[in-house]
C-alpha positions in Angstrom: 130.6 115.2 107.7 130.3 112.6 104.9 132.7 110.4 106.8 130.6 110.5 109.9 127.5 109.7 107.9 129.2 106.6 106.4 130.2 105.4 109.9 126.7 106.0 111.2 125.1 104.0 108.4 127.6 101.1 108.8 126.8 100.9 112.5 123.0 101.2 111.9 123.2 98.4 109.3 125.0 96.1 111.7 122.4 96.8 114.4 119.7 96.1 111.8 121.3 92.8 110.9 121.5 91.8 114.6 117.8 92.5 115.0 117.0 90.5 111.9 118.8 87.5 113.3 117.3 87.9 116.7 113.8 87.9 115.3 114.5 84.7 113.5 116.1 82.8 116.3 112.8 81.9 118.1 110.2 80.3 115.8 107.4 80.8 118.2 108.3 84.5 118.5 108.7 84.8 114.8 105.2 83.6 114.1 103.9 86.7 116.0 105.9 89.0 113.8 104.5 88.3 110.3 101.8 90.2 108.5 100.6 89.4 105.0 100.7 92.4 102.6 99.1 90.7 99.5 100.4 89.1 96.4 103.5 89.9 94.4 104.3 87.9 91.3 101.9 85.1 92.4 103.7 84.8 95.8 102.4 86.0 99.1 104.2 89.2 100.0 104.9 89.5 103.7 105.6 92.4 106.1 107.3 91.4 109.3 107.8 93.4 112.5 111.5 93.0 111.8 111.0 95.0 108.6 109.1 97.8 110.4 111.2 97.7 113.5 114.5 97.8 111.6 113.4 100.6 109.4 112.4 102.7 112.5 115.7 101.8 114.3 117.9 102.9 111.3 115.8 106.1 110.9 116.2 106.8 114.6 120.0 106.3 114.4 120.2 108.7 111.4 117.9 111.4 113.0 119.8 111.3 116.3 123.1 112.0 114.5 121.8 114.1 111.6 118.6 115.9 112.6 118.5 117.8 109.3 117.8 114.6 107.5 114.7 113.8 109.5 112.3 114.6 106.6 114.4 113.0 103.9 114.6 109.4 105.2 112.3 107.1 103.3 111.8 103.3 103.3 109.7 100.4 102.0 107.5 100.1 105.0 105.2 102.4 106.9 105.3 102.2 110.7 101.9 100.5 111.2 101.8 96.8 112.2 98.8 94.7 112.9 99.3 92.0 115.6 97.7 88.6 115.9 94.8 90.1 117.8 93.9 92.3 114.9 95.1 95.5 116.7 97.1 98.1 114.7 100.0 99.6 116.5 102.3 102.5 115.4 105.9 101.2 115.8 108.2 103.9 117.2 111.6 103.7 118.9 111.3 105.5 122.2 113.9 107.5 124.1 114.6 104.6 126.4 114.3 100.8 126.5 111.1 100.7 128.6 109.2 103.1 126.3 110.2 100.9 123.3 109.4 97.7 125.2 105.9 98.9 126.2 105.2 99.7 122.6 106.5 96.3 121.4 104.4 94.5 124.0 101.3 95.7 122.3 102.6 94.5 118.9 103.5 91.1 120.4 100.1 90.7 122.1 101.4 91.0 125.6 104.7 89.0 125.2 106.7 91.2 127.6 109.8 89.1 127.6 110.2 89.1 123.8 109.4 92.9 123.7 112.1 93.6 126.2 114.7 91.6 124.2 113.9 93.4 121.0 113.8 96.8 122.7 117.2 96.2 124.3 118.6 95.3 120.8 117.3 98.6 119.3 118.9 100.6 122.1 122.2 98.7 122.2 125.4 100.5 121.5 127.0 98.6 118.7 130.6 97.6 119.3 132.3 97.4 115.9 135.8 98.2 114.7 135.0 100.7 111.9 138.7 100.5 110.9 138.1 96.9 109.7 135.6 98.2 107.2 136.9 101.7 106.5 140.6 102.7 106.5 141.4 106.0 108.2 142.9 107.5 105.0 139.8 106.5 103.1 137.6 108.3 105.7 139.8 111.4 105.2 139.2 111.2 101.4 135.5 110.9 101.9 135.5 113.9 104.4 137.3 116.0 101.7 134.5 115.4 99.2 132.6 118.4 100.5 129.3 116.5 100.3 126.4 118.9 101.3 124.4 117.0 103.9 121.6 119.5 103.4 121.1 118.2 99.9 120.7 114.4 100.3 118.0 111.9 100.9 118.2 108.3 102.2 116.4 105.2 101.0 116.1 102.2 103.3 115.0 98.6 102.6 115.1 97.1 106.1 114.8 93.5 104.8 115.2 93.0 101.1 113.8 89.6 100.1 111.3 89.3 102.9 109.8 86.1 101.5 113.1 84.2 101.9 113.5 85.7 105.4 110.1 84.3 106.3 110.8 80.9 104.8 114.1 80.8 106.7 115.8 78.2 104.5 119.3 77.8 105.9 120.9 75.0 104.0 120.8 76.2 100.4 123.8 75.4 98.3 125.1 78.0 95.8 125.2 77.4 92.1 128.5 76.6 90.3 128.9 80.3 89.9 128.6 80.9 93.6 125.1 82.5 93.4 122.4 81.6 95.9 119.1 81.0 94.1 117.1 81.3 97.3 117.5 81.0 101.1 118.5 83.3 104.0 121.7 84.3 102.1 119.5 86.4 99.8 118.4 88.6 102.6 119.9 92.1 102.6 119.7 95.3 104.6 120.0 98.2 102.1 120.7 101.9 103.0 121.3 104.2 100.1 122.1 108.0 100.0 121.3 110.1 96.9 121.4 113.7 95.8 118.1 115.6 96.1 119.2 117.8 93.1 120.1 115.3 90.4 119.0 112.0 91.9 122.4 110.4 91.6 123.3 107.7 94.2 126.2 108.8 96.4 126.7 106.4 99.2 125.5 102.8 99.7 125.8 100.4 102.7 124.7 96.8 102.3 124.6 94.4 105.2 124.0 90.7 104.7 122.7 89.3 108.0 122.9 85.7 107.1 126.2 85.6 105.2 127.8 82.5 106.8 127.4 80.3 109.8 130.1 79.7 112.3 130.1 76.9 114.9 130.5 78.4 118.4 130.3 76.0 121.5 128.5 73.5 119.4 125.9 76.0 118.1 125.8 77.4 114.6 125.6 81.2 114.6 125.1 83.4 111.6 127.6 86.1 110.8 126.9 89.2 108.8 128.9 90.9 106.0 129.0 94.6 105.3 130.0 96.3 102.0 129.9 100.0 101.2 130.7 102.4 98.4 131.0 106.1 98.0 131.0 108.1 94.7 130.9 111.9 94.7 132.8 114.8 93.4 135.3 112.5 91.6 136.1 110.6 94.8 135.3 106.9 94.5 136.0 104.6 97.5 134.7 101.3 98.7 135.7 98.2 100.8 135.3 95.6 98.0 137.9 92.9 97.6 140.3 93.8 94.8 140.9 90.1 93.8 137.2 89.3 93.4 137.1 88.6 89.6 135.1 86.3 87.3 137.0 83.4 85.7 134.3 81.8 83.7 134.5 81.0 80.0 131.0 82.2 79.5 129.4 85.4 80.6 127.2 85.1 83.7 123.9 87.0 83.9 121.4 86.8 86.8 117.7 87.0 86.2 114.4 86.8 88.1 112.3 83.7 87.8 109.2 85.7 87.0 110.8 87.5 84.0 109.8 85.4 80.9 110.9 88.1 78.4 114.4 88.2 79.8 114.7 84.4 79.8 113.4 84.3 76.2 115.9 86.8 75.0 118.8 85.0 76.7 118.0 81.6 75.3 119.5 82.1 71.9 122.7 83.5 73.6 123.3 80.4 75.6 126.5 79.5 73.7 128.2 82.6 75.3 126.0 83.5 78.3 125.1 81.4 81.3 122.0 82.5 83.2 121.2 82.1 86.9 117.9 82.7 88.6 117.8 84.2 92.1 115.6 86.1 94.6 115.6 89.6 95.9 116.4 92.7 93.7 119.0 93.9 96.2 120.6 90.4 96.3 120.8 90.1 92.6 122.4 93.6 92.4 125.0 92.4 95.0 125.9 89.4 92.9 127.0 91.9 90.2 128.9 94.0 92.8 130.7 90.8 94.0 131.4 89.9 90.3 129.7 86.5 90.7 127.6 87.7 87.8 128.5 90.4 85.2 124.9 91.6 84.7 121.5 91.6 86.3 118.8 92.1 83.7 115.2 92.8 84.6 112.4 93.8 82.2 109.6 94.6 84.7 108.7 97.8 86.7 108.6 95.7 89.9 111.6 97.1 91.7 111.8 100.2 93.8 114.3 103.0 94.7 114.9 101.4 98.1 115.9 98.1 96.3 118.6 99.7 94.1 119.9 102.9 95.6 122.5 101.3 97.9 124.0 98.8 95.5 123.9 101.4 92.7 126.1 103.7 94.8 128.6 100.9 95.4 128.7 100.1 91.7 129.3 103.7 90.8 132.3 103.7 93.1 133.9 101.0 90.8 132.8 102.2 87.4 129.6 100.1 87.3 126.0 101.3 87.4 122.3 100.6 87.1 120.7 101.8 83.8 117.1 101.9 82.9 116.9 98.9 80.5 114.3 100.3 78.1 116.3 103.5 77.6 119.5 101.6 77.0 117.8 99.4 74.4 116.4 102.5 72.6 119.8 104.2 72.5 121.9 101.2 71.7 123.8 101.4 68.4 126.3 98.7 67.3 128.5 101.2 65.5 129.3 103.2 68.7 132.8 103.3 70.1 133.4 102.0 73.6 133.5 105.5 75.0 130.2 106.4 73.2 128.7 103.2 74.6 129.6 104.0 78.1 128.4 107.6 77.6 125.0 106.2 76.5 124.8 104.0 79.6 125.7 107.0 81.8 122.8 108.9 80.3 120.4 106.1 81.2 121.1 105.8 84.9 118.3 105.3 87.4 117.6 108.5 89.4 116.4 108.5 93.0 114.8 112.0 93.5 111.2 112.9 93.0 112.0 115.9 90.8 113.9 113.9 88.2 112.4 113.9 84.7 112.7 110.1 84.5 110.5 109.7 87.6 107.6 111.8 86.4 104.3 110.5 85.1 104.4 107.3 87.2 104.9 106.1 90.8 108.2 107.8 91.3 109.3 105.4 94.0 109.2 102.6 91.4 112.0 101.9 89.0 110.1 102.2 85.7 111.5 100.7 82.5 113.4 97.7 83.8 117.0 97.4 85.1 120.4 96.8 83.5 122.8 96.3 86.4 126.5 96.1 85.4 129.9 96.1 87.2 132.0 98.1 84.6 134.4 95.4 83.6 135.3 94.8 80.0 133.5 91.4 80.1 130.4 93.1 81.5 130.4 95.6 78.7 130.8 92.8 76.1 127.8 90.9 77.6 125.7 94.1 77.6 126.3 94.7 73.9 125.1 91.2 73.1 122.1 91.5 75.2 121.0 95.0 74.1 121.4 93.9 70.5 119.2 90.9 71.2 116.5 93.0 73.0 116.6 95.6 70.2 116.1 92.8 67.6 113.1 91.1 69.4 111.4 94.4 70.1 111.7 95.9 66.7 
């Protein structure tokens, strides 16, 4: 059944990406879809209909195929959306196009044509060659893992990096390290599966709706990219490119622009470490998955389970991980062997279930204690040692 779950989530992520692109294609329509949530790190935090609609669409796909998971699918957004007339509408995917269209018409203040287009996208049967993303033998391996689908939960971030989605900058150029600091390329659809018992991430699907633009009949069209990873019961599989390796003289570490402590700690290490700033917690994790960066370091409690569960599962499938930064700093010891060092990191992993000890005494949906995201390469481990030593020194 785990193989069927993977295929379902891949198809759901592709449908989500198509809806994200559809919502952005018409600027007049898009202006109807935005709702301000407040402020986050001195920037306006937005909630768009695309966020809510995508989350409900993915949830519907999962519940249709796996009814037992209905109570264990959680996401960043609730299903309430306030339209431009000030009316609050509950966003639900109906059993047929007309039912969904009628609901969307209320959200879109009577724009029936736009409501119909979006409703049809939600009910569309996605045509995608799964074999291009998952080889048949790999599906068999995953099916043999004996994953208990009665003991899993799912985290969804329908549109990670919503601020960049709203701004819609299309012509950003990546840094010399291939990392986008901002722009639509930072937007991600994140779907992560975790164990209800121990909170470990098991399966992650990440879809990048605005990965690259192709010219078709004189028009530029965005194309998505989907990556996934599975790690359970000693079975580790993913669709990552095997030749994607770092060839920089210096280590590369990605940071958030609103993280002054991390930037301050990194400054004295500039002779051996290059830092890049970027947007979106999910996107920064994916730069580590792609080995464009070796680490993503974050000192705040400002990320959430839905941001990290999917990329964490992918990283686990290739010997990487996401550790709680503060725990890793406290346990760091320069005299440890490499095996001891990796064991310490393993004991500091972010957990995704409510019952976990590490999630008690605070908002359990938040990642408390900062993040240390790594891809498991020798270079990544070397960079981590330097950085943990620097943090330990500055905090002592």
